[in-house]
N, C-alpha and C positions, 0 to 999 in steps of 0.2 A: 197695562203698565209695560213700558219698553224695558229691555235689559239695561240701557244706559241710565234710565230713570231709577230703576231698582238698585243700580250700583251706588248711587248717591245715598239711598236709604240704608243699604247694608253698611256702607262706610261710616255712616253716622250713628250706628248702633253702639250700644254700651261696649267699651273695651276695644274700639276700633284701632286705637293707637297703642297697642301693647308694645313695650320696649323689647327688642330682641334678646336682651339679657334676661328677661322674664320668661322667655319661651320654655326652657326646661322645666321650671316650676309649674307652668300652666299644663304641660304634658304630664307631670306627676299626678295632678288632680284629675286629668281626663283619661288616664291610662286604662282604668277598668272598663270604660265603654268604648275604647278606641277600636278594638277588633270588631265589635258589633257594627260600628259605623262604616268601616272600610269594607266589611262583608256585604253591605248594602249597595256597594258600588260595583256594578257589573264589569267584569274584565280587569279589576284592580290587580289581582294576583297574577293573572296571565300577562299583563303589561310589564309587571316587575320581572317575570321570568324572561320575557323577550329582551328587556334591557340587560339583564344579567348574562344572557347568551352572547352579547356583544363583547364580553370580556374574553371569550374563547378559553375558558379555564380547562385545565387538564389535571388529573389526579397527581397529587404531590405538590401542587402549587400552594402558595400562601397568599390569602386574600384578606383585605381589610374591608369590613362592612361598616361604613362610617355613617353614624346616625341611624342605627338599626331599629330603633323604636321597639315595638313589641315582637319583632322577629319576622315580619313579612318579607323584608328584603333578604334576611338570612335564609329563610326557606327557599327563596328564589335561587340563591347561590347554591344551596345544597342540591336542588333539582337540576341546576345547570351542570354540575360536575360533582357527583358523589365522591367523597374521598379527599376533597380539597381541605386544607386547614383554614378555618375561618376565625378571625378575631373580630367580634361584633362589638361595636362601641356606641354608647349613647350618653348624653349628658343628663338624661332624666332617669333617676333611680326608679321611679314609678313605672316607666315604660319597660325598663330592664327587668323589673320584678315580674311583670306579665310575661316577658319573653322567656325567662328562666323556668317558668312553670310548665312550659311545653317540653315535649320529648325531642331531644337532639342527639345526633351522633357524637361520639367522643372527640371528633375533630373540631367541634364548635366551642369557642370560649367567649364569654361575655365580660366586658370591661366597662366600668363606670368612668367616663372621662369626657371632657369637652373635646371637640374635634381638634382644636388648636393645641391641645395638651397631650395628645396621644404619644406614648413612649413604649412602643411594642416592637421595635426593630424595623426591618425592611420587609417589603411585600412585592409579590409578582404582579398584583393587581389591586385596585381599589374600586369599590362600588359605593356610591353615595346617592341615596334615593330621597328626594324631597328635603334636601339639607342646605344647599348653598345659599338659597334666598333667606334662610334663617340665621346665617352666620353674622355676628357683629362686624367681623373683618374678613370678608370672603377672599380678598386677594392674598392676604398674609397666610390664610389657611391653605389656599390652593398651592402656594409656593412651598409650604411645609409638606403637603401631600406629595408634590413632585420630588422632594428631596428624599422621602423614604420609600419611593418606588424604585425597584431595580431598573437599571438602564433598559429602555424599550418597554417597560411595564405599562399596562393599560389602566387608564382612569375612565370609568363610565359614570356619568351623572344621569339620573332618571328624575326629571324635573319639570314642573310647570313653567310655561313660558308663552305669553300671549300678546306681548306688546307690539309685535310686528304686524298684527292683523286686527282690524276693528271687528271682523266677524268672530275671530277666536276670543277676543275680549268680551264680546256680547255673550258668546256661548258660556264662557267661564262665569260671568255674572249670573246668567240664568241658572246654571248648575248650583251656584251658591245660594240661590233663592230656595233650594231644597236642603243643601248641606247645613247652612247656618241654623235653621229651625230644628233640624234633626239632631245636630250636635248639642244644641241648647236643651232639647228634650231628654237626651240620653245622659248628659253630664251635669245639667243644671247651670252651666257656665257658657254664656254666649260669647264671651270675649275672645276665646281662642279661635273660634270659627269666623268671627268678623275679622280678626287678625289674619287668618288664612286667606280670606278674600283679598284683603288689602295688600298683603305681602306679595301675592302673585301679580296684582295690578301694578305694583311699584317695581317689580323685579325686571331684570334684563329680558329683552326679546331674544329669540334664538340667535340672531346675528350678533348681538352685543355679548351674549354668553360665550359664543365661540371666540370672539375677540378677547374676552376676559381670560379664557384658557390660554390663548396664544401669548398674551402679554405677560402671563405668569409662568411661561417657560415650556408649555406643552406643544408638541408637534403633531402633525397628522390629524388635526382637529376636524371633526365633521359632526353632523347631527341629522336626525330624521324624526318626524312626528311618529308617535306610537299609534298604530291603528286601533279602531274601536270607538266606543262612546265618546271618549275625550280626544278624538283626532284633532290636532292643531292646538290642543291645550297642554298635553304632556308630550315630552320629547326625550329621546335618548341622545346624549352627547358623549362623544368618544374623543379622548386625547391620549398621547403617549409621552412618557418621560423620554428625553433625548437619549440616544445611544451614546456610549463613551466614544470620544473622538480619538 
């Protein structure tokens, strides 16, 4: 079976067309098995730490972890710069419940909120891992993120992006040939993982995502693929809020 052939079959599985507004509820139900699944992905946490390092955090900075899930991205931020103040936000209460069960320094705070509704003041930096493709209105949310970044503040996106390459698209589909059955086995719900496959297939390529950041007001935009098993599938995207004129 070729990767392209299997992509058709994955995409036509039960729940392939999950509405983005349903995603937080899906994560509520999948939360208990989420850490187990990502733990089976070699290099998953190392890749997050690599992207978090692009923020160039320093002690005393205030950083927003947008779409923190069960806290894997939060842990990457803590490792990148112990002592930074982290506000970790997610729309899924189930994922946050799993995150809160872990041990954290006193500088970490978890908040239940949709990305577009965050009201926690301003930040020196924002980290968003695997989030933007799940947003119902990504452009509006990115503009809001720019507005609560301090002038010159950094935004880093750690995100799947395969549409610029047929090879990367095929690699992603082949990976999902493992991910979808594993997710189904662990959670009993195939729909979230068929949605995962399709959401990446439908999302911006790296060029389009860089353009999306620029048209929503970010400057100094660039990106690079994350090394490792998912080379060409996961990328680090960097943008800055404009300096005051």
